Structure formats: C-alpha cells, structure tokens
C-alpha positions in Angstrom: 137.8 238.4 87.7 137.4 236.7 91.2 135.7 233.4 90.5 133.0 232.5 92.9 133.5 229.1 94.0 130.3 226.0 94.3 129.5 225.8 98.0 128.3 222.1 98.7 126.3 221.0 101.2 127.5 217.4 102.0 124.8 214.6 102.1 124.6 211.6 104.4 126.8 209.1 103.9 129.3 211.0 101.7 133.1 211.2 102.6 135.9 213.6 101.1 137.0 211.1 98.9 133.5 210.2 97.6 132.5 213.9 97.0 136.1 214.4 95.3 135.3 211.4 92.6 131.8 213.2 92.1 133.4 216.4 91.5 136.3 215.1 89.5 138.7 216.7 91.8 141.2 215.2 94.7 140.6 214.8 98.4 143.7 217.1 98.9 142.2 219.5 96.8 139.1 219.7 98.5 141.1 220.2 102.3 143.1 222.9 100.4 140.1 224.7 99.5 138.5 224.3 102.9 141.5 224.4 105.4 138.8 224.3 108.5 138.0 220.8 108.1 138.8 218.6 110.9 141.6 215.8 110.1 139.4 216.1 106.5 136.4 215.1 107.7 133.2 216.2 106.9 129.8 215.8 108.3 126.2 215.6 106.8 124.8 219.1 106.1 128.3 220.3 106.7 129.0 223.0 103.6 132.3 223.1 101.9 134.1 224.5 98.8 134.6 222.5 95.6 137.5 224.1 94.0 137.8 225.0 90.1 133.9 225.0 89.9 131.6 228.2 89.8 128.7 228.6 91.9 125.5 227.9 89.6 123.8 230.6 91.2 126.6 233.3 89.3 125.7 231.4 86.4 122.5 232.7 84.2 121.8 229.2 82.5 120.1 226.2 84.1 119.2 222.8 82.8 116.1 221.0 83.3 115.4 217.5 82.2 112.1 215.8 82.5 112.9 211.9 82.5 109.1 211.2 81.6 108.7 213.7 79.0 112.3 212.6 77.7 113.5 216.3 77.3 115.8 218.9 78.2 115.2 222.3 78.9 117.8 224.9 78.7 116.8 228.6 80.4 118.6 231.2 80.8 117.4 233.3 84.1 113.7 232.3 83.8 113.6 232.3 80.0 113.2 229.2 78.0 115.9 228.8 75.6 115.4 225.5 73.5 113.9 222.3 74.7 115.7 219.0 73.1 114.6 215.5 72.8 116.7 213.4 74.9 117.0 209.5 75.7 117.5 208.3 79.4 118.2 205.4 81.5 116.4 202.3 81.1 114.4 200.2 84.0 117.4 198.6 85.4 119.7 201.7 85.2 117.7 204.8 85.7 118.9 208.4 85.3 119.5 209.9 88.5 117.2 212.5 89.9 118.0 215.4 91.7 120.5 218.5 91.4 123.4 218.1 89.7 126.2 220.8 88.0 128.1 220.1 85.3 131.7 219.9 86.4 133.9 218.9 83.3 133.3 218.8 79.5 135.4 216.5 76.8 134.7 217.1 72.9 134.4 213.7 70.9 134.7 211.3 73.4 134.4 208.4 71.1 132.2 205.2 70.6 128.8 205.3 72.4 129.0 209.0 73.7 128.8 211.2 70.4 130.5 214.5 69.7 130.5 216.0 73.4 130.3 214.8 76.9 129.3 216.9 79.7 130.3 215.1 83.2 127.6 215.6 86.1 128.7 215.9 89.5 127.6 212.2 90.2 130.0 209.8 89.1 129.8 207.9 85.8 126.9 210.1 84.8 126.7 212.8 81.9 125.1 214.3 79.3 126.3 212.9 75.9 126.1 212.9 72.4 125.2 209.2 70.6 126.4 207.2 67.9 122.7 205.7 67.9 120.4 208.8 67.1 117.4 206.4 66.6 117.8 206.0 70.7 116.7 209.6 71.3 113.2 209.6 72.9 113.4 206.0 74.3 114.7 204.9 77.8 117.3 203.1 76.6 120.6 204.4 78.1 122.8 203.5 81.2 121.6 206.1 83.0 122.8 209.2 80.7 121.2 211.7 79.2 121.7 211.4 75.0 121.4 213.8 72.9 121.7 214.4 69.3 125.3 215.2 68.5 124.4 218.8 67.0 122.4 219.7 70.0 125.1 218.5 72.5 127.4 220.6 70.9 124.9 223.2 70.8 124.4 222.8 74.7 128.1 222.8 75.5 129.1 226.0 73.5 126.6 228.1 75.9 126.7 226.4 78.7 129.5 227.0 81.3 131.1 223.9 83.8 129.1 225.1 87.3 125.6 225.0 85.3 123.1 223.5 87.5 121.1 220.4 86.0 117.7 219.5 87.9 117.0 215.9 86.8 112.8 215.6 87.3 110.6 212.4 87.0 
C-alpha cells in the first residue's frame, strides 16, 4: 500500500531545521523528500512533504482538545467516539493552541509521563499519561496534555501517527 504523506505549509519564521525538530525527523530527510527545495531553504506559505507521517486527511480519526473544558474528544469521521478528562498547562506554561498531528509514540516513557507518550508536531509537547492521577481536570502541566494512564493507552491503541489534533481555547 502506498502511503500518502503529510503536506505541510511552512509558517512565517520557520526553517527546515525547526520543522525537522517539530516533526522528529532530520533536515536531510526533509531535503530528500522535497527534491525541488532551492538550496534547502523554505519560505512561508510553501508546501513541503513531511516524510514518514501520514496525511491526516487519509485517517478517519481526529482529536479535539478543549482547554477550557479540559477534555479530549476522539472522533471517527464526524462521530464522537469518546470524551476523556485531561489536565492542561498552567498559566506560565500554557498548552499551545492550534492544529498539530501525532508524529511518534512511546509506551512506558517513565517518570511523570505515565503509561504512554504521543508526540505532537510541536517540539516538547505531547499527549501522555501521568503518575499523578489527581492532576486530571486541572491546569497543572508544563504545557502537555495529561490523561489517565488507561485512557492514553486506549487512545494510543486507536489512533495512528498522523492523526490530526486540534487544540482549542
């Protein structure tokens, strides 16, 4: 099966290096996936291919995070499958808003990350479990989205890398 890869629109101020960090790939991999790049430079508004990340439009699932409601909703097409309670970033380390995709995953990452880690396409941010279940429902993280361990394991078993994650106020 031929995989349709993520087409990404470069934002103002981004470089191949910063995009590579966000998508956990290398600058060289981006250049190889985009042979038309002029000397490896990108411009705001330009569309590039992100290697090894599925196009979210080919995945039936999507995730919507509501920071104010402190919920994560999982959709299959337009059907709500499940709503999970979450913890979000505190005032000084707020959870970023916007459109992201899951770029990689790690079971049992250890420490405060609980039973599973799902990396988002913004360096240092992800959806993960917790070693402090009492934190769920609160604004206490350093910007990540915390879930109960059994919830993040369930979510990770359903959604593939490339799944769209919309984080809303």
